[in-house]
N, C-alpha and C positions, 0 to 999 in steps of 0.2 A: 504494500500500500504506500501511497505517496500523497503529500500535501502540496498544493499548487498555489502560488501567489500570482494573481492576475491583476494587471493594471486596469482599474475600472474606467479610465479615460479612453482606452482604445481596445480593451479586451486582449491585450498582448500578455503572454506568459512571461513573468519575471524570473521565477525560480521554481525548482521542484525539490522537495525535502522528503527524505525517507522517514517514515514513521518509526518510532521506537517500538521494539517488540515488548512483550510482557516481561521477559527476562531483563531487558534493558531498563524498563521502568522500575522494576523491583531493585535492581542494583543502584539506580539513581537515588531512590528514596532511602536506601540503607546508607549510602555514602552521605546523604544530606543529614541523616540523623547523627552519624558520627561527627560530622562537622558541627552540628548543634551542640553536642555534649561538650565539645571544647569551647565553642563560642560563648556558651552561657557563663563560663568562668572568666571571660574577658571583661575588663572594666568598662563602664559606661563611657569614660573618656576616650578609650581606644576605639570603641564602636563608633562614637561620634566623629572621630578623626577620619575613619574610612568612609563614613557617609558624606562628610564634607568633600572628600576627594571625588566621590561619585557626582556630587553637585558640580564641582569644578570641571570634571570631564564633560558633562553635558553642556555646560555653558561654552566650553571651548569647541565642541563639535556640534553646535546647534544646527547648522545648515546640513551637515552630513546626516544627522539623525532625522531631521525634519523631512529630508528627501525620501528616506526609506518609508516614512509614514505616508507621505503624499502619493508615492508610487503604488503602495500596496492597498490603500483604501480611499484614495481620492481627496483627502482633506486639502483645502487651499493652503498653499505653502506658508502664507503668513500666519495662519492658524496653527499649522504644524510647529512653526518656530515658537509661537507663544506657548504651546503645550510643553515643549521641552523646557522652557524657562519655568513653567509652573512646577514641573517635576523637580527641577533644581531647588525651587523654593520649599517644597515639602521636605526635601532632604535637609535643607538648612534648618527648617523649623523643628524637626524631630532631633536633629543633632544638638540643638540648643536647649530643647525642653524635655527630652525623654527622661533624663536623670531625675528631675523634680516630679514628673508625672508618676514615676515608678518608685519614688522614695518610700520607705516603710512609714506607715502612719501609726503613731502611738494612740491608743484608746484607753481612757481611764475606766477601769473596772475594779472589782474587789481584789483582783490579782496583784501581786507585787509588780508585774509587768505584763502588758498585753498589747499586741500590735498587729497590724495587717501588713503582710508582705506580698509582693507581686513577682511571681516567678514565670519563666517561659513555659509554654506547653510542649514545644518540640517542633515537629515538621508540620507546617501549615500548607494545605493545598489551595491554590488560587485558580479558579476557573474564570477567565477574563474575556471580555468582548473586544470587537474590532473597532468600535467607534472612537474611543480615545485610547489607542493601543499602548501609549507610554504612561499617560496620567493614571489610568485605572490600575495599572500595575504598581506604580510608585506610591500611590496613596495607601496601598496595602503594604507594600514591601518595606518602605522606610520605617514605619512604626514597628512592624513585626520583627525586622532584623535588629532594631535598637532594643527591643524587649528580650532578645536572646534566642529567638526562634530561628528555624531554617525555613526556606520557602521553596515549594515546587510549583512552577507555573505551567498550567495547561492553557495556552492562549488560543484565541480563535484561529482556525486553520488558515484563513486568508491573510494573516499578519504574522506569519512565522518569522519573517525577516526582522520585524520589530522585536519579537520575543528573544531571538538570539542576540540582537544588539543590546538589549537590556542585560542579559546574562553577562555579556562581555564587559559592560560598564561596571558591574559589581566586581567582576574578576580583576579588571584593571585597577579598580579602586583599592584593592588589597584585601577584600573579604576572602575568607577561606574558599578554596576552589569549588567545593561542593555545597556551600551554604545556600546559594541561590541557583537553582537549576531549572531549565526549560525542558519539558518533555513534549516533543512534537508528535502529537497524536490527535486523532479525531474524537468526536464525542462518544464513540463506542467504548473508549477506554476509561471514561470518567468513573463509572460505578466501581470497577475493580480497584481503581486508584484510591477512591474514597475509602474503600473497605480494607486497604492495606493496614496491617497492624501498627505500623509506625507513623501513619498519618493521624494527627491528633485533632485537627479541625479543618473546616473548609470555609472559604469565602468565595462568593460568586456574585458577579455583576452580569446581568443578562435579562432575558425575557422572564415573564412570570411563570410560564410553563417550565422553563429550564430550572427556575428556582424551586418550584414544587417538586420536581424530580430529584434534584440534589438534596433538598430538605428531607424527603422521604428516605432516601438511601442513607444519608448521614444519621438521621434519627433512628433508623433500625440498628445502626452500629453505635449508638450513643456517642455521637461526635458533634461538637458545637458547630453551628453555622452562622455566618453573617451574610444576609442576602440584600443586594441593592438591585431592584428589579425595574419593571416598566413604570411609566407614568403617563398621565393625561392632564398635565398641570393647567389649572384654571388661572387666568389673569382677569380679575374683576376691575372694570373701569366704571367708577361711579360718576354721577352727573356733575359733581364739583371737581372732577379730575382735571389736571393739565393735559388736555387731549394731545397736544403735540408731543409732550414727554411720554405719555402713555403709549402712543402709536410707535414712537421711536424705540422704546424699550421692548415692546411686544414683538416688533418685527426683528429686532436684533436678536432677542432670545430665540425666536422661532427658527431663524435661519443660520444660527451658529452651527458649524460642522455639517452644513447642507441639511439642516433640520434633523440630523441623526443624533439626538441627545435625549437621554431619559428625562432631564430636567428642563427641556425646552418648553416655551409657552405653547401648549397644545390647543387650548381653547380660550379665545378672547371673548369674555362674557361682558357685554356692554349694556348698561341701562338705556332704555329706548330714547330718552331725551337727547343723548349725545351719540347715538349709534350711527347716524348718517355722517356726522362730522368726523367721527373716528374712522369709519370705513373709507371715507375719501382720503384721509391722510395715510392710511395703510396702503391703499391702492397706489398712491404716489410713491411711497417709500419702496414698496416691493417692485414697482415698475422701473425703478432706477438702480436695482441691485445688479452688480456686474456678475454675469453668469457665463462661465467658460473655463478655459484652460487652468487647472489648479496650480500650475507652475508660474502663472502670471501673478505678480505681486498685487495687482489690482483686483483680482478675482475674489469675490465673497462667497459665491456658490459654485461648487465644482460638481463632478459626477457623484452619484451615490456609490456606496461601497461595492455593491454587486448588482447584476442585472435582475436576479431573482427577487431581491428586495425591492428594486424599482418597480417590478411588475406587480408585486403584492400591494404596494402603495397605490399604484394606478387603479387596481381593482377596487380598493376601498373608496377612492375618489369617484369612480364610475358608479358604484352602488349607492353612494350618497346622493349623487346627481339624479339617478333614477328615482330615488326616494323623495326628491323635491328640493335638494340643495341647489343653489345657483353658483356657477363657476364664473367669477369675475376676471380671472386670468389663469393661464396655464391649463393644466388638466389634460394635456395631450402628450403622447410619446414622441420623442425625437427620433428621426430616422438615422442620425449619426451613430456610428458604432460606439458602444460603451453604455454605461449605466446612467445615462443622462435623464434628468427630470427637472423641468423648469419650475421656478417658484409659482405656486398655485394658491389661489385664494377662494375659499368657499364661504358663502353667506347663506342666510335663511336655514341654517342648520338646526335641526330639532331632534327631539327624542325619537329613538328608533333607527336613526341613521348611523352607519359605521363611523362617520366623522364626529358624532356626538359621544359615543360610548367606547370606541376602540382607540388604541394608541396609533396615531399616524406617524410613522418613523421616517420622516423625510421632509422636504421643503414645502409643506402644505399648511397654510394658516386657515383657521376656522373661526368665524365670527358667529356668536350666538346672542340674540337679543333677549334682554331680561326686562320684565315689567317694571321692576324697582329693585332697590337694594336687597330686600328680603328674598326676592325671586332669584337674584344673582347669586346670593349665598347658597340657596337651595340647589341651583344648577351646578355650582362649583363643587358641592359635596355629593352630587348625584353621580358617583363613580366608584368603581371598586378599587381605584388606585389612591395613593396618598403620599406622593413624593414631595412635590413642591407646589407653591401657590403664591400669588402676588395680588396686592390691592393698590389701586391708584386713586388718590383723593387728595385735595388740598387741605383737608382736615386730618392732619397726621395722627392726632390722638385717637380720633374715631377709627381711622384705618388700622392703627395698631391694635385696637380692641378687636376688630374683625379678624385680623391675622392671628392674634393670640388666642381668642376664645371661641371663634366661630368657624374656622376652617380646619378640615381634617387632613393635615399634611405634616410631614416631618420638617419641612423648611418653608417658612413663610416670610416674604419680603414686602416692604411697603415702598411704593414709588421707585422701584428698581426691579431688574430681572433676577431670577433665582440663579445662583451659581455656587459651586463648591469652593471652600476656602480652608486651608490647613488649620486655621485658628478656630473654626466652628465645626461642631459635629454635623455629620451628613448622613441621611438615611430616611426611610419612609415608614409608613404604616399601611395596613391593608395589603392589597396585592402588590404594593411597591416594595414589600420586604420588611425586614426587621434587623435590629442591630445598628450600630453606628460606626462610621469611618471618620478619620481625622480628629484633631484636637485631643484632649485628654481621654475622651471616651473611646476613640478609635484605638489607641495603644493599649487600653485595658481590656479590649474584647478578647484578645488571644493571650491572656496570662492566667495563671492559677492565682486567684485572690485568696491567699492563705491566712488563716487566723493562727496566731501564736499566743498561747496563754501560759504564763509562768506563775505558779502559786507562791 
């Protein structure tokens, strides 16, 4: 069996990688565990030194690493470069903060001494997606390695070049050779890898269906999971919102990474008083997006990652139109070779349409009219997902109350688009998953929180 990397801009084959055999996977995990047993004894200062070296390597090789990303999954080159910088940032963040995050905490009890210690679990399996092929890995790997764990990466098959490049970064940064390893395999090998006796926990970023499968397997083996899954993020635009700001932030969020982001603005929910004005501004902004060659520095929208994903998205758009949605722009397949799909805007979207209830993973914006604020909140929460959400209003105190108390999501922003940040915990509820990445909470997901009590 082999894994193939295909450039989605022209469908040209970039590379072919032989899959690891079951024996090779087993050997890789065992060597990773041996590396972990030594690494857990290494001081936080030394761990931080190597993580800072990884950060430095990425900043020095930004263009080279970004090029791999753009070629393998079509991300516009300027976004690829920004992704590499963000990976360097998360390395810096955990190098600087991991020691304090994992310092033993003294607890006053009847004992002469009692405290909480944080110890590494061992080998952590990461099942990662193609849409942010470096960032998704580093936001898991940086805290996990600083905590003393080892990491095994099963990356999406179409970004194997990215996976191997990440492995090389850690190796060059001086981490033990087998502490972070990539296993080039298809999804068929995930279950047996999870069940390996030396794999202690699993983190997955991907679809809700993939999350359900991994959670079931890991649960049957009593292994912890952290799941960051799909989203259908609502952005509520109230009648007192700054419409120009709201439209700009909504379009920016929706079109980042050619719309292939779990936390992109998926549903623009606009109260009826300002819906026409908002729609007009969205049409103008989307009509001026530079759509084309991902290697062009001016390009904001490139090809989607794969043609099958493009075709699935187009099917959702067509089914929504048949159900009554109006298409104000886009919505057609390009004849050019590759996974191209132009920015598309659907309005008059209502309950029962794919665009209302399903996640549209690509450059398709959806406008839903609400009768009033209460109706907008109802629509926002009328979803099985719960990853991100945003509220736009000039009354910031009121918008904060809505974000805090009335929206069912793991990340809620006011007058800005939702994004991940190393300093803030990231994750969802409902079918968007559970557990948290980043910040203090992320590094404590894969440690043994141990109570020590001394009489």
